[in-house]
N, C-alpha and C positions, 0 to 999 in steps of 0.2 A: 504494500500499500504506500502511495506516495507521502511526502513530508507532512505530518497533520500538526506539526506546531503551530501555523497561524490560526488554524481552527482552536486547536487547544486553548490559544492566547485569548480568542473572542470570547471563550466559553468562560474564562478565569474569573470573571465578574458577572454577578445577576442582570440578565438581560430580559427585555420583551421578544419573544420569539414566536414565530408561527412556522408550522409545519403544513405543507400540503403535498399532494399527489396527484396523479392523473385520473381523468375522470371515468367512470363506472370503477371503480377502486377494485382491486381483486386483493388477494389475501396477502400477496408480497407487498402491495402498495399501502394497504391497511394495516398489517401486521408491521412494517418497517416504520410506519410512521407513529405507531402507538409503543414499539418497543423504544423508538427514540424519544418520545414523550415523555415515557417514565423516568427514563435515565435524565434527561435535562431538568424535570421536575425533582428530582433526588438532589440534584446539583444546586437548587435554589433558583431557577429560573421561572419568569414566568411563561407560559407555554399555552399556546391555542393549537388544535389541531383542525383543519379545515379541508373538507372534501369538496371538490367541484360538484358533484352531484352525488344520488344516492347510491349505496351500495347494497349487496345482498344480505337477506336477512341471516343467513347461516354463517355469518362472520360478526354476528351481534352477541357472541359469547366471549369477545376478545377483551382483556381488561381494559379499561379506560373508553371504550365504546360509548359511554353514555355521555362523555366530555367532546366528542366529534361534533363540529358544526358543519352543518351542509349549505353549499350557497345556493341561494335562490336569486336567478335574476331578475325577478320582480319584485325583489326587495334587497338589492344590494347592500344597503347604507351599513349596517353593523360589519358586516365582512370587511367592507372596504375601509372601516376604520380599524379594524384590527389590524390589516396590511399597511396600512399607512402610518400606525404609530409602532410597527415592529422595527426591531434594532436589527435582527436576522430573519431570513426567510428560508427554511431548509425545503429543497425541492426534491420530493423522494420518487423514486422508480419512473421518471420521465425526465428527459432533457430538452422537449420542444415545447416553446410556450403553447402553441395549439393544443396541447394535449389536454389542457385544463379547460378546455371549450369556451365558454362564454365567461368564465372568470379569467380569460386571458389579459384584459386590460386592466383588471385590479392588481393583477401579480406583477404585469410589467412595469405599472405606475408607481409601485411601491418604492419609498427610498431606502429600504433596509438592504444590507447586505445580503446576498443571495448565494447559497450553497447547493450546488447539485449533487446528489447521491444516486448513482444509477448504474446500469449494468447494459442499455439497450446501444444500439449502434446509432452512429451520425448525431453527437449532441449539437445543439445550438450553442451560439456563443452569447449567452445573456447573464450568465453568474459570474460573481465575483471569485467564487472557489469552487472547485468540482474534484469529486471523489468518484473515478468513473473507470469502471473495469468491465471490459466485456467477455472476460472469462469468468466473471463470477456467477454462479448459478441463480443468483437471487440478491436484489436490493437488501434484503435480510442479512444476507451474508457480510454485504459491506457494513452495514451498521453494528453488527457485532464485533467485527475487526476494530472499526474505529472505536468501540466502548473500551473494548479490552487494551487496545493500543494506547488510548488517552488517559484512560483510567484504573484500568487492571480489572481481571475476572471478578474480584470480588464484589462489586458493585453491580454485577447481574443479579437482578432479582428474579423470582418465579414469574413474575409478570413481564419483565422483558423477555425472558428465555422463551414463556408461551407464545408470545407475538412474534419472535423472530423465527421460531420453529416452524410456526405456521405457513411463514411466508417462504422459506427453504423447502417445505415439504410440498406446498402446491406448485412452486416454480419449477422444481425437477419433477414433477408428474408423480408424486409417491415416491420418488428417489429411483425412478424407471427410465428417465431420460439421460442422453450421453452427458448432459453438464451435471450428472453425479459423480464427482471427483472424489479421491480419497479425504481431500480436505473437507468436503462438505461432509461426509460421514464424523470425521473428526468432530467438526463445529457442532453438529446434532447431538452427537453424543454427550458433547460438554453442556449444551442447552438442556438436555434429558438431565443431566447430573445436577444442574442448576435450578432443576422445578418444573421442566417442560413435562406436561403429562401426556404423553405422543399419544394413548390410546385414546383419551379423551378428544385430544384436538383432532384426531383422524376423524373420530365418530361425528364431531359437532361440524367438521366442513364436509363430509362425504356421505354421511349416513341419517341424516335429517331431512328427508325429502317429505314436503307435502303431498297429500291424497292427489291433488290436481296434477303436481309435478309429475307424480310417478305414473299416472293416467295420461298425460302428456306424452312421457318418453315412450310408452307402448304405441300411442298413437303416431308418433314421428318413427319409430322404427317400422311401423307396418305400412305408412301410407306416404310419409314424406320423403325417405331415404332414396335417392337415386343412386346407383353404381353403373359406372362407365369401366367394365372389368379389363377392355383392351387397352385404355390408359391408364389403368392403375389409380382412378379417381373416383372417389364418392363425395357426397353433400347432402344437406339438407336445405331447404327453403321454406321459412315459416313466415306465414303472411300474419299481418294484423289481426285478421278475424280468426286464424288459429290461437293465437295470443288470447284474445277476447274469450274465446269459446271454452279456453281451460283456465282462465283466471289466471294466467302467469304474471310472477311478481319477479321484480329485480333479482336476477341469478338463476332462475329456474331454467334456463337454456345453457348453464354455467357445465363445460364438460360433455355436451351432447356432440360437439364434432369429435371427440375421440371415439366414439362408438363406429363412427365411419371411417375413421383410421384404422380401428382394431380390425376390420374385415381382411382375411386372408388375401393377399395379393395387392392390397390398396395401398398406395404409399403416399399419397396427398390427399386431404380432406378439406372440405370447408363448410361454413354453416353462416346462411344468408338470412337476416331476419329483419322484418318490415316494424320499424318503430317512428311514430310521428312523421310520416313523409321522407324518411332516411332510411336506408338499408346499410345495418350493420353487419361485419363480415368478419370471421374468423378462420383463419388456415393454419392446418398443422402439417406436417410431413414426416418422412424418415430420411435418414443418411443424408444427400447430399444435394436434397430439392430443397431449393432456396426459396422459401414461400414469403421471405422477407422482402426480396427483391421485387418478386411478382407484384406484392400488395403494393410496393414503392411506385412500381412501373405504370399500375393498369387500376389500383384502387384507391390511388391517396393514401396510401397507409405505409405499412413497415412494421418492424420488430425484430425477432429474433429468427435464425435460418430456419428451424424447424417450427416455429410459433410464432404467427404475426396477424395484424389485422387491417382491415380497411373499412371505406365506406363510400358509398356512392348517394346522390339526390334523384337517381332515375328509379323507376318503377321496379319491384320485385322483378318481374318476367322479364325486362329487358336486360337487369343486372345478370340474372341467369343466364339469359341468351349470350352475353358477351362472354362470360364465364365459359360456357360449352364451347363457344366458338373458340376462345383461346386454348383451351385443352384440348381440342381436336387438330389446332395448329400445331400443337405439342411445345407452345411457348413455356409450360412449364418444364418441360424436359424430363417428364415421367417415364418416357420411353426411349430408349436409344436407336437412333437411326441409322 
């Protein structure tokens, strides 16, 4: 990890601090933020955690969840005030201003010193300090290292350990992805020793389906799953009427794309979801298939090599048609020519 002495110096005296994350926060974004929140509070800082949008209910078990503020673009005054009075703003699990969506202007205009902690590709140059490592499995891994290197392992409480464990567990696909390094295993072993209840955390995130979500899963697998065996690609396209029929809530389609990728012979998968006139897209892949570049080139997105996202403002039908055309042209390079 890079020299942390400038950040350590900034944190040496009490500060007004805001921690924020990308829109539609996942377990790494929220877990990193709350892990850092507990650490900074313990050091005597005044800290606010602000999410640009709502996040799934299955993350509400995280210690500190009740203290998270969610930005409301219709009433931005209070959140704007926190940013305008902050001395430091930590930007976690994102490195491009557009990733906070409608909160972008508020963050950009903050006079605070900004610190990016992230593991995604192609960071923008908007921060004063950056802890950035694309080899890290999760931003939570970087938070763990920062805490240990600046203040020592002994300051990691059960709450900190639990939040950071959740971030690493989910961003490694429960330790199944290729980013699960020996270093990751050593870190999560340490987090378990420090109080993270790995069984409880896994159950809270992966095994707390609502009845509607479970019924939707059956419907999606039976009716919405499209498979192109020749090209090794599968996908789901979820309309707003599907979401309404099953009363889907934030996070209810989380992980669905992985079912498409789990099919034998499938090497790339996608999920298209219609939300308020926008099509939100998730991509997953195996091996050398770079869905991040595909998302960046065609769907205004990006991310990691094997896990990325994007969006369009086309109709769901047109978006899927564009995707199918690109797949038929082997743009994703799922098949060797």
